[in-house]
FIDO-798879 format. One record per atom (N, C-alpha, C): residue in one letter; y, x, z. Coordinates in steps of 0.2 Angstrom, whole numbers, padded with zeros to 4 digits, always signed. Example, Ala and Ser with C-alpha at 12.3 -4.5 7.8 and 13.67 -1.06 7.14 Angstrom:
BEGIN
A-0028+0066+0039/A-0022+0062+0039/A-0016+0066+0039/S-0011+0064+0035/S-0005+0068+0036/S+0000+0064+0039/
# end
This chain:
BEGIN
M-0006+0004+0000/M+0000+0000+0000/M+0006+0004+0000/K+0012+0002-0003/K+0018+0006-0003/K+0020+0007+0004/A+0024+0013+0005/A+0026+0014+0012/A+0032+0009+0014/I+0033+0008+0020/I+0038+0004+0022/I+0045+0006+0020/S+0049+0001+0018/S+0056+0003+0015/S+0059+0008+0019/R+0063+0012+0016/R+0067+0017+0020/R+0072+0014+0024/A+0073+0007+0023/A+0078+0004+0027/A+0075+0003+0034/V+0068+0003+0034/V+0065+0002+0041/V+0064+0009+0043/S+0069+0012+0047/S+0068+0018+0049/S+0064+0019+0055/L+0059+0022+0055/L+0054+0021+0061/L+0054+0028+0064/S+0057+0028+0070/S+0055+0033+0075/S+0051+0030+0080/L+0046+0033+0082/L+0041+0030+0087/L+0043+0031+0094/I+0046+0026+0098/I+0048+0027+0105/I+0042+0028+0110/S+0043+0033+0114/S+0038+0034+0119/S+0041+0033+0126/V+0036+0031+0130/V+0038+0031+0137/V+0040+0038+0138/A+0037+0043+0134/A+0038+0050+0133/A+0043+0051+0128/V+0048+0055+0129/V+0052+0057+0123/V+0049+0063+0121/L+0046+0063+0115/L+0043+0069+0112/L+0047+0073+0108/A+0050+0078+0110/A+0055+0082+0107/A+0052+0085+0101/A+0046+0087+0101/A+0043+0091+0096/A+0042+0086+0090/C+0042+0080+0091/C+0041+0075+0085/C+0046+0075+0080/G+0052+0077+0082/G+0058+0077+0078/G+0061+0070+0077/G+0067+0069+0075/G+0069+0062+0074/G+0068+0059+0068/G+0068+0052+0068/G+0067+0048+0062/G+0074+0048+0059/S+0074+0048+0052/S+0081+0048+0049/S+0083+0041+0047/D+0090+0040+0048/D+0093+0034+0046/D+0092+0033+0038/S+0091+0027+0036/S+0091+0025+0029/S+0095+0020+0027/T+0096+0019+0021/T+0100+0014+0018/T+0097+0007+0020/P+0101+0002+0023/P+0098-0004+0024/P+0095-0008+0018/A+0089-0011+0020/A+0086-0014+0014/A+0089-0021+0013/A+0088-0023+0006/A+0091-0029+0004/A+0087-0035+0008/P+0090-0040+0010/P+0087-0046+0013/P+0081-0048+0009/G+0076-0050+0013/G+0069-0052+0009/G+0064-0053+0014/G+0058-0053+0011/G+0052-0054+0015/G+0049-0048+0019/P+0043-0049+0021/P+0040-0043+0025/P+0040-0037+0021/R+0040-0031+0024/R+0039-0025+0021/R+0033-0022+0023/S+0030-0019+0018/S+0023-0016+0018/S+0024-0009+0023/V+0019-0008+0027/V+0019-0002+0031/V+0012+0001+0031/S+0012+0008+0031/S+0005+0011+0031/S+0006+0017+0036/I+0002+0017+0041/I+0002+0021+0047/I-0004+0026+0046/S-0003+0032+0046/S-0008+0037+0045/S-0010+0041+0052/F-0016+0042+0053/F-0018+0046+0059/F-0022+0052+0057/D-0022+0057+0061/D-0027+0062+0061/D-0028+0065+0067/M-0032+0070+0068/M-0034+0073+0074/M-0034+0081+0074/I-0032+0084+0079/I-0031+0091+0079/I-0033+0094+0085/A-0035+0101+0085/A-0036+0105+0091/A-0033+0112+0089/N-0029+0115+0094/N-0026+0121+0092/N-0022+0121+0086/G-0019+0115+0085/G-0014+0115+0080/G-0017+0114+0073/V-0023+0114+0072/V-0026+0113+0065/V-0031+0107+0066/A-0033+0105+0060/A-0037+0099+0059/A-0044+0100+0063/A-0046+0095+0067/A-0052+0095+0071/A-0057+0090+0067/K-0063+0092+0065/K-0067+0088+0061/K-0074+0090+0062/C-0079+0086+0059/C-0086+0087+0059/C-0087+0094+0055/G-0092+0097+0058/G-0095+0103+0055/G-0091+0110+0056/T-0085+0109+0059/T-0081+0115+0061/T-0080+0116+0068/P-0083+0122+0071/P-0083+0123+0078/P-0075+0123+0081/I-0074+0120+0086/I-0068+0119+0089/I-0068+0124+0096/T-0063+0128+0096/T-0063+0133+0101/T-0057+0131+0106/G-0058+0134+0112/G-0053+0134+0117/G-0051+0127+0120/L-0056+0123+0121/L-0055+0116+0124/L-0056+0116+0131/G-0052+0112+0135/G-0053+0111+0142/G-0051+0117+0146/S-0053+0116+0153/S-0051+0121+0158/S-0055+0128+0157/K-0061+0127+0154/K-0065+0133+0153/K-0065+0136+0146/S-0060+0133+0142/S-0059+0136+0135/S-0066+0135+0131/S-0069+0130+0131/S-0075+0129+0128/S-0075+0128+0121/T-0080+0131+0118/T-0081+0130+0110/T-0086+0124+0109/V-0084+0119+0105/V-0088+0113+0105/V-0089+0111+0097/D-0094+0107+0096/D-0095+0104+0090/D-0093+0097+0091/L-0089+0094+0086/L-0088+0087+0086/L-0094+0083+0085/Q-0095+0077+0089/Q-0101+0073+0088/Q-0098+0066+0086/N-0093+0063+0089/N-0090+0057+0087/N-0083+0057+0089/A-0079+0053+0085/A-0072+0052+0086/A-0070+0046+0083/S-0069+0040+0087/S-0067+0034+0084/S-0063+0030+0090/F-0058+0026+0088/F-0055+0022+0093/F-0052+0016+0089/Y-0051+0011+0094/Y-0048+0005+0091/Y-0040+0005+0093/V-0036+0003+0088/V-0029+0002+0089/V-0027-0005+0089/S-0024-0008+0094/S-0022-0015+0094/S-0015-0016+0096/N-0013-0022+0095/N-0006-0025+0097/N-0001-0020+0095/I+0000-0018+0089/I+0005-0014+0086/I+0011-0017+0085/N+0017-0014+0088/N+0023-0017+0087/N+0028-0012+0085/F+0033-0014+0081/F+0039-0009+0080/F+0044-0011+0085/V+0048-0006+0087/V+0053-0007+0092/V+0060-0006+0089/D+0065-0010+0091/D+0072-0009+0088/D+0076-0006+0093/A+0082-0004+0092/A+0086+0000+0096/A+0087-0003+0103/A+0087-0010+0103/A+0088-0013+0110/A+0081-0014+0114/G+0076-0011+0111/G+0069-0011+0114/G+0065-0017+0113/N+0067-0022+0108/N+0064-0028+0107/N+0058-0026+0102/L+0052-0029+0104/L+0046-0028+0100/L+0045-0033+0094/T+0043-0030+0088/T+0041-0035+0083/T+0034-0033+0081/P+0030-0038+0081/P+0023-0037+0079/P+0022-0035+0072/V+0017-0030+0071/V+0015-0029+0064/V+0009-0033+0062/T+0010-0037+0057/T+0004-0041+0054/T-0001-0036+0050/L-0007-0036+0053/L-0012-0031+0049/L-0015-0034+0043/A-0016-0030+0038/A-0019-0033+0032/A-0026-0034+0034/S-0030-0038+0030/S-0037-0040+0031/S-0041-0036+0027/N-0045-0031+0030/N-0050-0027+0027/N-0056-0025+0031/D-0060-0021+0029/D-0066-0019+0033/D-0064-0015+0039/W-0058-0012+0040/W-0056-0009+0046/W-0051-0012+0050/Q-0049-0018+0048/Q-0044-0022+0052/Q-0046-0029+0052/Y-0045-0032+0058/Y-0046-0039+0059/Y-0041-0042+0065/D-0037-0047+0063/D-0033-0050+0068/D-0028-0045+0070/K-0028-0043+0077/K-0023-0038+0079/K-0026-0031+0081/V-0032-0030+0078/V-0035-0024+0080/V-0038-0020+0074/A-0037-0013+0074/A-0040-0009+0068/A-0044-0003+0071/L-0049-0001+0067/L-0053+0005+0069/L-0051+0011+0065/I-0050+0016+0069/I-0049+0023+0066/I-0056+0027+0068/N-0058+0030+0062/N-0065+0033+0063/N-0064+0040+0059/F-0065+0045+0063/F-0065+0052+0060/F-0072+0055+0059/N-0077+0051+0061/N-0084+0054+0060/N-0086+0052+0053/D-0087+0057+0049/D-0089+0056+0042/D-0096+0058+0041/G-0100+0060+0046/G-0107+0061+0046/G-0109+0067+0042/S-0104+0072+0041/S-0105+0077+0036/S-0109+0083+0040/S-0110+0083+0046/S-0113+0088+0050/S-0119+0086+0054/T-0123+0090+0056/T-0129+0088+0060/T-0127+0085+0066/A-0122+0088+0070/A-0119+0085+0076/A-0116+0078+0075/C-0113+0077+0069/C-0110+0071+0068/C-0114+0066+0065/G-0121+0067+0064/G-0126+0062+0062/G-0130+0065+0056/G-0127+0069+0052/G-0130+0072+0046/G-0131+0067+0040/K-0128+0062+0040/K-0128+0057+0035/K-0121+0054+0034/A-0119+0054+0027/A-0113+0052+0025/A-0111+0045+0028/Q-0105+0045+0031/Q-0102+0039+0034/Q-0095+0037+0031/A-0093+0031+0031/A-0087+0029+0029/A-0082+0031+0035/S-0076+0034+0033/S-0071+0036+0039/S-0065+0032+0037/N-0060+0032+0042/N-0054+0028+0041/N-0049+0031+0045/A-0043+0033+0042/A-0037+0036+0046/A-0031+0032+0044/V-0031+0026+0042/V-0025+0023+0040/V-0025+0015+0042/I-0019+0013+0045/I-0018+0006+0046/I-0013+0003+0042/T-0014-0002+0039/T-0009-0005+0034/T-0008-0012+0036/G-0001-0014+0035/G+0001-0021+0036/G+0008-0022+0034/T+0011-0027+0037/T+0018-0029+0035/T+0022-0030+0042/V+0028-0029+0041/V+0033-0031+0046/V+0039-0034+0043/P+0043-0038+0047/P+0049-0041+0044/P+0054-0036+0043/A+0058-0037+0038/A+0063-0032+0036/A+0068-0031+0043/G+0070-0025+0044/G+0074-0023+0049/G+0075-0016+0051/N+0079-0014+0055/N+0080-0007+0057/N+0076-0006+0064/Y+0071-0002+0064/Y+0067-0001+0070/Y+0067+0007+0072/V+0067+0008+0078/V+0067+0015+0081/V+0061+0017+0084/G+0056+0013+0084/G+0050+0015+0088/G+0044+0011+0086/I+0038+0013+0089/I+0032+0009+0088/I+0028+0009+0095/Q+0025+0004+0097/Q+0021+0003+0103/Q+0014+0000+0101/Y+0009+0003+0104/Y+0002+0001+0102/Y-0002+0002+0108/E-0008-0001+0108/E-0013+0001+0113/E-0020+0004+0110/I-0023+0008+0114/I-0030+0010+0112/I-0034+0005+0116/G-0037+0001+0112/G-0042-0004+0115/G-0043-0010+0111/V-0047-0015+0113/V-0048-0021+0110/V-0045-0027+0114/P-0041-0031+0111/P-0038-0037+0115/P-0043-0040+0119/E-0042-0043+0125/E-0047-0046+0129/E-0050-0052+0125/S-0046-0056+0121/S-0048-0062+0118/S-0054-0060+0113/L-0054-0054+0110/L-0059-0051+0105/L-0064-0047+0108/N-0063-0044+0114/N-0068-0039+0117/N-0075-0041+0118/H-0075-0047+0121/H-0082-0049+0124/H-0085-0054+0119/T-0087-0051+0113/T-0090-0055+0108/T-0096-0051+0106/D-0101-0054+0103/D-0107-0051+0101/D-0106-0047+0094/Y-0107-0041+0095/Y-0105-0036+0089/Y-0109-0038+0083/A-0115-0040+0084/A-0120-0042+0079/A-0117-0047+0074/S-0113-0052+0077/S-0111-0057+0073/S-0103-0057+0072/A-0100-0052+0075/A-0093-0051+0074/A-0090-0049+0068/P-0084-0050+0066/P-0082-0048+0059/P-0080-0040+0060/K-0080-0037+0054/K-0078-0030+0054/K-0071-0030+0056/P-0069-0024+0060/P-0073-0019+0062/P-0076-0019+0069/L-0076-0026+0071/L-0079-0027+0078/L-0086-0027+0078/N-0089-0026+0073/N-0097-0026+0072/N-0100-0019+0072/V-0096-0014+0074/V-0099-0007+0074/V-0103-0006+0080/Q-0110-0005+0079/Q-0114-0005+0085/Q-0113+0001+0090/S-0111+0007+0087/S-0109+0013+0091/S-0103+0011+0096/M-0099+0006+0094/M-0093+0005+0098/M-0095-0001+0103/A-0101-0004+0103/A-0103-0009+0108/A-0104-0006+0114/W-0103-0009+0120/W-0104-0007+0126/W-0107-0012+0130/S-0114-0011+0130/S-0118-0016+0133/S-0117-0018+0141/W-0115-0012+0144/W-0115-0014+0152/W-0109-0017+0154/T-0104-0018+0149/T-0098-0022+0151/T-0098-0028+0146/S-0103-0029+0142/S-0102-0034+0137/S-0096-0034+0133/G-0093-0028+0132/G-0087-0027+0128/G-0088-0022+0123/R-0083-0018+0122/R-0083-0012+0117/R-0080-0006+0120/K-0082-0001+0117/K-0079+0006+0119/K-0072+0006+0115/F-0067+0007+0119/F-0060+0007+0115/F-0060+0014+0112/M-0062+0019+0115/M-0062+0025+0112/M-0069+0029+0113/L-0072+0031+0107/L-0078+0035+0108/L-0077+0042+0105/L-0077+0047+0110/L-0075+0054+0109/L-0080+0058+0112/E-0084+0061+0108/E-0090+0065+0110/E-0090+0072+0107/V-0091+0077+0112/V-0092+0084+0109/V-0098+0087+0112/N-0100+0092+0108/N-0106+0096+0111/N-0104+0103+0112/P-0103+0105+0118/P-0101+0112+0120/P-0107+0117+0119/V-0105+0123+0116/V-0110+0128+0116/V-0112+0130+0122/G-0119+0130+0123/G-0122+0131+0129/G-0124+0125+0133/G-0122+0119+0131/G-0123+0113+0134/G-0119+0111+0140/V-0120+0106+0143/V-0116+0103+0149/V-0121+0104+0155/I-0119+0108+0160/I-0123+0109+0166/I-0122+0103+0170/V-0127+0099+0171/V-0127+0093+0175/V-0129+0094+0182/T-0125+0094+0187/T-0127+0095+0194/T-0127+0089+0198/R-0132+0087+0202/R-0132+0081+0206/R-0134+0083+0213/T-0131+0080+0218/T-0132+0082+0225/T-0135+0076+0229/N-0141+0076+0232/N-0144+0071+0235/N-0143+0071+0242/N-0139+0067+0245/N-0137+0067+0252/N-0141+0063+0257/T-0147+0060+0254/T-0151+0057+0258/T-0157+0061+0261/T-0157+0067+0259/T-0162+0072+0262/T-0158+0076+0267/N-0162+0079+0271/N-0160+0084+0276/N-0163+0090+0276/P-0160+0096+0274/P-0153+0096+0271/P-0153+0093+0264/P-0146+0091+0262/P-0145+0089+0255/P-0148+0093+0250/T-0151+0090+0245/T-0154+0094+0239/T-0150+0094+0233/V-0150+0099+0229/V-0146+0100+0223/V-0150+0101+0217/T-0149+0097+0212/T-0153+0098+0206/T-0149+0099+0200/S-0151+0103+0195/S-0147+0105+0190/S-0151+0104+0183/S-0148+0102+0178/S-0151+0101+0171/S-0145+0102+0166/T-0148+0102+0160/T-0143+0104+0155/T-0143+0098+0149/Q-0138+0095+0147/Q-0138+0090+0142/Q-0133+0093+0136/A-0134+0090+0131/A-0130+0092+0125/A-0123+0090+0124/S-0122+0084+0126/S-0115+0082+0125/S-0111+0080+0131/W-0104+0080+0130/W-0099+0078+0135/W-0096+0072+0132/Y-0097+0066+0135/Y-0094+0060+0133/Y-0088+0058+0136/T-0083+0055+0131/T-0078+0051+0134/T-0078+0044+0131/H-0080+0039+0135/H-0080+0032+0133/H-0075+0028+0137/L-0070+0026+0133/L-0065+0022+0136/L-0066+0015+0135/G-0066+0011+0141/G-0068+0004+0140/G-0066+0000+0146/A-0066-0006+0146/A-0064-0010+0152/A-0070-0010+0157/T-0069-0010+0163/T-0074-0010+0168/T-0073-0015+0174/G-0078-0015+0178/G-0078-0021+0183/G-0078-0028+0180/C-0082-0028+0175/C-0082-0035+0171/C-0088-0039+0174/T-0086-0046+0175/T-0091-0051+0177/T-0090-0057+0172/S-0095-0061+0172/S-0095-0066+0167/S-0096-0073+0171/D-0093-0078+0168/D-0095-0085+0170/D-0099-0088+0165/A-0106-0089+0167/A-0111-0091+0162/A-0109-0098+0160/T-0106-0102+0164/T-0105-0109+0162/T-0099-0110+0157/K-0094-0105+0157/K-0089-0105+0153/K-0090-0100+0147/G-0094-0095+0148/G-0095-0090+0143/G-0089-0085+0143/T-0086-0084+0149/T-0080-0080+0149/T-0081-0074+0153/Y-0077-0069+0152/Y-0077-0063+0156/Y-0071-0061+0159/A-0071-0058+0165/A-0065-0055+0168/A-0067-0048+0170/C-0062-0044+0169/C-0063-0037+0171/C-0058-0034+0176/T-0060-0031+0181/T-0055-0028+0186/T-0050-0023+0183/N-0053-0019+0179/N-0050-0013+0176/N-0049-0013+0168/A-0043-0015+0166/A-0043-0016+0158/A-0043-0010+0155/N-0041-0004+0157/N-0041+0003+0154/N-0039+0003+0147/R-0034+0000+0145/R-0031+0000+0139/R-0025+0005+0139/M-0026+0010+0135/M-0020+0015+0135/M-0014+0013+0131/L-0008+0013+0134/L-0002+0011+0131/L+0001+0017+0128/V+0002+0017+0121/V+0005+0023+0118/V+0012+0021+0115/R+0017+0025+0117/R+0024+0024+0114/R+0026+0031+0111/L+0028+0031+0105/L+0030+0038+0102/L+0037+0038+0100/N+0040+0043+0099/N+0047+0044+0097/N+0048+0047+0090/S+0052+0045+0086/S+0054+0049+0080/S+0048+0049+0075/F+0046+0043+0073/F+0041+0043+0068/F+0043+0039+0062/N+0042+0043+0056/N+0044+0039+0050/N+0037+0039+0046/P+0034+0034+0044/P+0028+0033+0041/P+0028+0036+0034/D+0034+0037+0031/D+0034+0040+0024/D+0033+0048+0025/T+0035+0051+0031/T+0034+0058+0031/T+0030+0061+0037/Q+0028+0056+0041/Q+0024+0058+0047/Q+0018+0054+0048/K+0014+0057+0052/K+0007+0054+0054/K+0007+0054+0062/I+0002+0050+0065/I+0001+0050+0072/I-0006+0054+0073/T-0005+0059+0078/T-0010+0063+0079/T-0014+0063+0085/L-0020+0063+0086/L-0024+0064+0092/L-0025+0071+0093/D-0022+0073+0099/D-0022+0081+0100/D-0028+0082+0106/L-0033+0085+0103/L-0039+0086+0108/L-0037+0091+0114/N-0033+0095+0113/N-0031+0100+0118/N-0027+0096+0124/A-0023+0091+0122/A-0020+0087+0127/A-0025+0082+0130/M-0030+0079+0126/M-0035+0075+0129/M-0039+0078+0134/Y-0041+0085+0133/Y-0045+0088+0138/Y-0042+0093+0142/N-0035+0093+0143/N-0031+0097+0147/N-0034+0097+0154/N-0036+0103+0157/N-0038+0103+0164/N-0045+0100+0165/V-0049+0099+0160/V-0055+0095+0160/V-0061+0101+0159/D-0066+0101+0163/D-0071+0106+0162/D-0076+0103+0158/L-0077+0105+0151/L-0082+0102+0147/L-0089+0105+0147/S-0089+0110+0152/S-0096+0113+0152/S-0100+0111+0158/S-0097+0106+0162/S-0101+0104+0168/S-0100+0096+0169/D-0104+0094+0173/D-0104+0087+0175/D-0106+0086+0182/T-0103+0083+0187/T-0105+0083+0194/T-0106+0076+0197/A-0104+0071+0194/A-0104+0064+0197/A-0104+0059+0191/G-0107+0053+0193/G-0106+0047+0188/G-0110+0048+0182/A-0108+0044+0177/A-0111+0045+0170/A-0109+0052+0167/P-0113+0054+0162/P-0111+0061+0159/P-0105+0060+0156/G-0100+0065+0157/G-0094+0065+0155/G-0090+0060+0159/C-0085+0056+0155/C-0081+0051+0158/C-0083+0045+0154/M-0086+0040+0158/M-0087+0033+0155/M-0083+0028+0158/S-0077+0030+0160/S-0072+0025+0163/S-0073+0023+0170/G-0078+0026+0174/G-0080+0024+0181/G-0074+0026+0185/K-0071+0022+0189/K-0066+0024+0194/K-0068+0029+0199/T-0074+0030+0201/T-0076+0035+0206/T-0079+0041+0202/D-0079+0041+0196/D-0082+0047+0192/D-0077+0052+0192/T-0078+0058+0195/T-0074+0064+0196/T-0071+0066+0189/E-0076+0066+0184/E-0074+0069+0178/E-0069+0064+0174/C-0068+0058+0176/C-0063+0054+0173/C-0056+0055+0176/Q-0055+0059+0181/Q-0049+0060+0184/Q-0044+0063+0180/G-0046+0069+0177/G-0042+0072+0172/G-0041+0068+0165/I-0046+0065+0163/I-0046+0062+0157/I-0041+0056+0157/F-0041+0052+0163/F-0037+0046+0164/F-0030+0049+0165/S-0029+0054+0168/S-0022+0057+0170/S-0019+0059+0163/N-0023+0062+0159/N-0020+0064+0152/N-0018+0058+0148/M-0022+0052+0148/M-0021+0046+0145/M-0016+0042+0148/K-0014+0044+0154/K-0009+0040+0158/K-0011+0033+0159/I-0017+0032+0162/I-0020+0026+0164/I-0022+0027+0171/D-0020+0023+0176/D-0022+0023+0183/D-0029+0022+0184/L-0033+0027+0186/L-0040+0027+0186/L-0042+0022+0191/N-0038+0021+0196/N-0040+0016+0202/N-0039+0009+0199/T-0034+0007+0196/T-0032+0000+0194/T-0034-0001+0187/G-0034+0004+0182/G-0035+0002+0175/G-0029+0000+0172/A-0023+0000+0175/A-0017-0001+0172/A-0013+0005+0169/P-0008+0004+0165/P-0005+0010+0162/P-0001+0014+0168/A-0001+0020+0169/A+0002+0024+0174/A+0009+0023+0174/T+0012+0023+0180/T+0020+0021+0180/T+0024+0028+0180/A+0020+0033+0180/A+0024+0040+0179/A+0021+0045+0175/G+0024+0049+0172/G+0021+0054+0168/G+0022+0053+0160/I+0022+0058+0156/I+0023+0057+0149/I+0016+0059+0145/Q+0013+0054+0142/Q+0007+0055+0138/Q+0009+0060+0132/S+0004+0064+0131/S+0005+0069+0125/S-0002+0069+0121/V-0006+0064+0122/V-0013+0064+0119/V-0011+0062+0111/F-0007+0057+0110/F-0005+0055+0104/F+0002+0057+0102/I+0003+0061+0097/I+0010+0064+0095/I+0011+0062+0088/A+0017+0063+0086/A+0019+0062+0079/A+0020+0069+0076/R+0018+0070+0069/R+0018+0076+0066/R+0020+0075+0059/A+0023+0080+0055/A+0024+0079+0048/A+0017+0079+0044/K+0017+0075+0039/K+0011+0074+0035/K+0010+0081+0031/
# end
């Protein structure tokens, strides 16, 4: 689709002011008319270069681990452009295999390496839609699936809500983000059994360190067929100075795994699967600016997991 009119000058506002993103340029106002087409591109980097299947990624986390990418997908929903007064204007998404209603799926796993599956897969790094004509200075979106769409049967759901790997059976919902890496040497899993005297410690090695973001504390009402979750765990993203004609939104793996040890696991599910008592989730949720205890967006701090960069 053609890029949004230069009249729709898009800087993406962030709870964070991302100076490194640069400012969006002012453009000539558009002539009055109907909705403007918009195309928002995504990519993923580590150490400033593209992170992808089949290419070892060095220097991640607190132990500077070298890893192979295994999976990298996430749902983007509730996309709004922001004007200078802070008003939100929803983006209407186009209907295609990667977008439905208010949610889109970004998938960087092309299956091109053994770690990523070893079999070619379709990938997607663009969200398309329309927005009313106007001057906008920002964008806001969530990493997650809206509650009204989250707790549905993936097997009968429309694309892209029908992706089995994104289904999360233990919450009858979906993984909002599926990010998995295989560190060289594996992940040392240590568990302490405090029921013995003295406590016993066991150790094993597993291949992957998982980051699965999703709603937790979910219960259902069988009579109504509804779900309620204590921890929504949807990541709110606001970026500054983004022009879709010249920039893209980037998932920075160095920021995602900042101060996170990818070589070990000491509690809870392997890696971080959004459990609020999982010690491995403390760093991940801190970096995503989600309150681990409540599942709400953090009230302090600046997220740098998603940034804006030149195309």
